[in-house]
C-alpha positions in Angstrom: -0.2 -13.2 12.4 -3.4 -14.6 14.0 -6.3 -15.8 12.0 -8.6 -13.6 14.1 -6.7 -10.4 12.9 -7.0 -11.4 9.3 -10.6 -12.4 9.6 -11.3 -9.0 11.2 -9.6 -7.2 8.3 -11.6 -9.1 5.7 -14.8 -8.4 7.6 -14.3 -4.7 8.1 -13.3 -4.0 4.5 -16.1 -6.1 3.2 -18.4 -3.9 5.3 -16.7 -0.7 4.0 -16.8 -1.9 0.4 -20.0 0.0 -0.7 -18.4 3.4 0.4 -14.7 2.6 0.0 -14.3 4.2 -3.4 -16.2 7.3 -2.5 -13.8 8.0 0.4 -10.5 6.5 -0.8 -10.7 7.9 -4.3 -12.2 11.4 -4.0 -9.9 12.5 -1.2 -6.7 10.9 -2.4 -7.0 10.8 -6.2 -4.3 13.4 -6.9 -1.9 11.9 -4.4 -2.2 8.4 -5.9 -1.5 9.9 -9.3 1.5 11.8 -8.0 2.9 8.7 -6.3 2.6 6.6 -9.5 4.4 9.4 -11.5 7.2 9.5 -9.0 7.6 5.7 -9.4 9.2 6.4 -12.8 8.5 2.9 -14.0 8.9 1.7 -17.6 5.9 0.4 -19.5 7.1 -3.2 -19.4 8.2 -3.2 -15.8 6.7 -5.8 -13.5 4.6 -3.7 -11.1 3.1 -5.1 -7.9 0.3 -3.4 -6.0 0.1 -4.6 -2.4 -3.2 -4.2 -0.6 -4.6 -2.9 -3.9 -8.2 -2.6 -2.7 -10.7 -2.0 -5.5 -8.0 -0.9 -7.9 -8.2 2.9 -7.5 -4.5 3.2 -8.7 -5.3 1.5 -12.0 -6.4 4.6 -13.9 -2.8 6.0 -13.4 -1.2 2.8 -14.7 -2.6 2.8 -18.2 0.0 1.7 -20.7 1.8 -0.6 -18.2 1.6 -4.2 -19.5 2.6 -6.3 -16.5 0.7 -5.5 -13.3 0.1 -7.8 -10.3 -2.2 -7.0 -7.5 -3.2 -8.5 -4.2 -5.6 -7.8 -1.3 -6.8 -9.8 1.6 -10.5 -9.1 1.0 -12.2 -11.1 -1.8 -14.8 -8.4 -2.5 -12.0 -5.9 -3.1 -10.3 -8.2 -5.6 -13.7 -8.8 -7.4 -14.2 -5.0 -7.8 -10.5 -4.6 -8.9 -10.9 -7.2 -11.6 -14.0 -5.5 -12.9 -12.3 -2.1 -12.9 -9.3 -3.5 -14.8 -11.5 -5.0 -17.4 -13.4 -1.8 -17.9 -10.2 0.2 -18.2 -8.7 -2.4 -20.5 -5.7 -3.0 -18.3 -4.2 -6.5 -17.9 -3.9 -7.3 -14.1 -3.0 -10.6 -12.5 -5.0 -10.2 -9.2 -5.2 -12.5 -6.2 -6.6 -12.7 -2.7 -3.4 -12.8 -0.6 -2.0 -11.7 2.7 0.5 -8.9 2.2 2.5 -10.2 5.2 3.0 -13.6 3.6 3.4 -13.3 -0.1 3.6 -16.5 -2.2 5.8 -15.0 -4.9 9.4 -15.9 -5.6 12.3 -13.7 -4.6 13.3 -10.7 -6.7 10.7 -10.9 -9.4 9.1 -7.4 -9.4 10.7 -4.2 -10.8 8.5 -1.9 -8.7 6.0 -2.1 -5.8 3.1 0.3 -4.9 1.9 0.5 -1.3 -0.9 2.9 -1.1 -2.9 3.2 2.1 -1.8 -0.2 3.3 1.3 0.3 5.6 -0.9 2.0 8.3 -3.6 -0.6 7.9 -1.9 -4.0 7.7 -1.5 -5.6 11.2 2.3 -6.1 10.9 3.9 -3.4 8.7 7.4 -4.7 9.3 6.5 -8.2 8.0 4.8 -6.5 4.9 7.8 -4.3 4.1 10.2 -7.2 4.5 8.1 -9.3 2.1 8.1 -6.4 -0.3 11.9 -6.2 -0.1 12.2 -9.9 -0.7 10.1 -9.9 -3.9 11.6 -6.7 -5.3 14.5 -6.8 -7.7 17.8 -5.2 -6.7 17.6 -1.6 -7.8 13.8 -1.6 -7.8 11.6 1.1 -6.3 8.8 1.1 -3.8 6.2 3.9 -3.6 4.4 4.4 -0.3 1.5 6.7 0.3 0.0 6.7 3.8 -0.4 8.5 7.1 2.7 8.5 9.4 3.8 10.0 12.7 6.9 12.1 12.0 10.1 10.1 12.5 11.5 10.5 16.1 8.2 12.0 17.4 6.3 10.3 20.1 2.5 10.4 19.9 0.7 12.6 22.4 -1.7 11.1 25.0 -4.7 12.3 22.9 -3.3 10.7 19.8 -2.6 7.4 21.6 -6.2 7.4 22.9 -7.6 8.2 19.5 -5.5 5.4 18.0 -7.1 2.8 20.2 -10.3 3.5 18.3 -8.8 4.3 14.9 -6.6 1.2 14.7 -9.6 -1.0 15.3 -12.0 0.7 12.9 -9.7 1.8 10.0 -6.0 2.5 10.5 -3.1 3.0 12.9 -2.2 6.7 13.0 1.0 6.3 15.1 3.3 4.4 12.7 6.7 5.7 11.7 7.9 5.0 8.2 11.5 5.4 9.2 11.1 2.8 12.0 9.3 0.4 9.6 11.9 0.7 6.9 14.8 0.3 9.3 14.1 -3.4 9.5 15.1 -3.7 5.8 17.9 -2.7 3.5 15.6 -0.3 1.6 16.8 3.2 1.3 14.6 6.3 1.5 15.1 8.4 -1.7 12.2 10.8 -1.3 9.8 11.7 1.5 7.3 14.5 0.6 4.3 16.0 2.3 0.9 15.0 0.8 -2.6 15.3 2.3 -3.8 16.9 5.5 -0.8 19.1 6.2 1.8 16.4 5.8 0.0 13.8 8.0 0.0 11.8 4.8 3.3 11.3 3.1 4.6 10.1 -0.3 7.8 8.1 0.1 10.0 6.5 -2.5 12.2 3.6 -1.3 15.0 1.9 -3.3 16.4 -1.6 -2.9 20.2 -1.5 -3.2 21.9 -3.2 -6.1 
């Protein structure tokens, strides 16, 4: 992954920071909550939030005692820590590249990937890292926008994606294709926002 790509991601999300919560929370609040509920984690499970942003998932993780979070943008992590303190939720938060995690193998019971798989430059590297740090039998919850598996994007969608992927997100990624590079198994794939353009997906690492 090039330094230029990571630098651009930090820059654009630093710019978006003042309005990020307004958009990412108001529109997707109930889907975040639904995804966390479907995770079915135990209160003492080690939960890892990849690309956690400003911590908008934290209100739905009250009662969990071992939460780790990362994001590549320092300003996001600063706001996340402030949110965690206000909510009284213990969070071990770090500025870190989700494509190159510094954690040991098989240490987390569950992983949450909300609105990151379609944003991160290399989603395969990210999901492979998630698989590596997840314990056998552990679950991954994904909430993001995806092209239906097996469907090719139209010309209009490809043209739109040239702008969208630069400014905010890739709209032509397939969750099935991304997961196929791992041993993770799709347990659930349900329609979420905008007529199913956004999906909630639960993955499981084999024992």
